[in-house]
C-alpha positions as CSV (number, residue, x, y, z in Angstrom):
1,M,228.2,58.7,285.7
2,A,227.0,59.7,289.0
3,Y,228.2,56.4,290.6
4,V,231.7,56.9,288.8
5,L,231.9,60.4,290.3
6,A,231.1,58.8,293.8
7,V,233.9,56.3,293.3
8,M,236.3,59.1,292.3
9,T,235.3,61.1,295.4
10,A,235.7,58.1,297.7
11,F,239.3,57.7,296.4
12,K,240.1,61.2,297.5
13,D,238.9,60.3,300.9
14,N,240.6,56.9,301.0
15,P,243.3,56.7,298.4
16,A,244.2,53.2,299.0
17,E,240.9,51.3,298.1
18,V,237.2,51.7,297.3
19,I,234.7,48.9,297.7
20,I,231.7,48.7,295.5
21,R,228.8,46.4,296.7
22,A,225.6,45.4,294.9
23,R,222.8,42.9,295.2
24,G,220.4,41.5,292.6
25,R,219.7,43.6,289.6
26,S,222.2,46.3,290.6
27,I,225.1,44.0,290.0
28,S,225.3,45.0,286.3
29,T,225.5,48.7,287.3
30,A,228.3,48.0,290.0
31,V,230.3,46.2,287.2
32,D,229.8,49.1,284.7
33,V,230.9,51.7,287.4
34,A,234.0,49.7,288.2
35,E,234.9,49.1,284.5
36,V,234.3,52.9,283.6
37,T,236.4,54.0,286.6
38,K,239.1,51.6,285.9
39,N,239.4,52.1,282.1
40,N,238.6,55.7,281.6
41,Y,239.7,57.5,284.8
42,L,242.2,55.6,286.9
43,N,244.5,53.4,284.8
44,D,246.6,52.3,287.9
45,V,243.7,50.4,289.6
46,T,243.4,46.7,290.1
47,N,240.3,45.0,291.2
48,T,239.3,42.0,293.3
49,I,235.9,40.4,293.1
50,L,233.8,38.4,295.6
51,I,230.5,37.0,294.7
52,G,227.9,35.3,296.9
53,T,224.4,34.7,297.8
54,E,222.3,36.2,300.6
55,K,219.0,34.8,301.9
56,L,216.3,37.5,302.2
57,E,212.8,37.2,303.5
58,G,210.1,38.6,301.1
59,E,207.0,40.4,302.0
60,D,205.1,37.1,301.8
61,G,207.3,35.6,304.6
62,K,209.1,33.3,302.1
63,S,212.9,33.3,301.9
64,R,214.6,33.8,298.6
65,N,218.1,33.8,297.4
66,V,219.8,37.1,296.1
67,S,223.1,37.3,294.4
68,T,225.7,39.7,295.7
69,I,228.9,41.2,294.4
70,E,231.8,43.1,296.1
71,I,234.3,44.8,293.9
72,T,237.4,46.2,295.6
73,L,239.3,48.7,293.6
74,R,242.9,49.3,294.8
75,K,245.5,51.7,293.6
76,S,248.5,49.8,292.2
77,P,251.6,49.8,294.4
78,G,253.8,52.8,293.6
79,A,251.1,54.8,292.0
């Protein structure tokens, strides 16, 4: 709920759109935050989702792929 509150606060600062970004294991949390915000608090919001992969170097010097997600929540026109 803290993240949902942060999204609601961000909408007050920028009423047009809010972007939620996450990597790796945090992706499910980002999706939950977007869905709770959209379904329970802001019914006039549409979303756009971009997925991707980043190469990160681990502590052992080896590179590994980490999944990423970017969820853009936008207020519907006329709302």
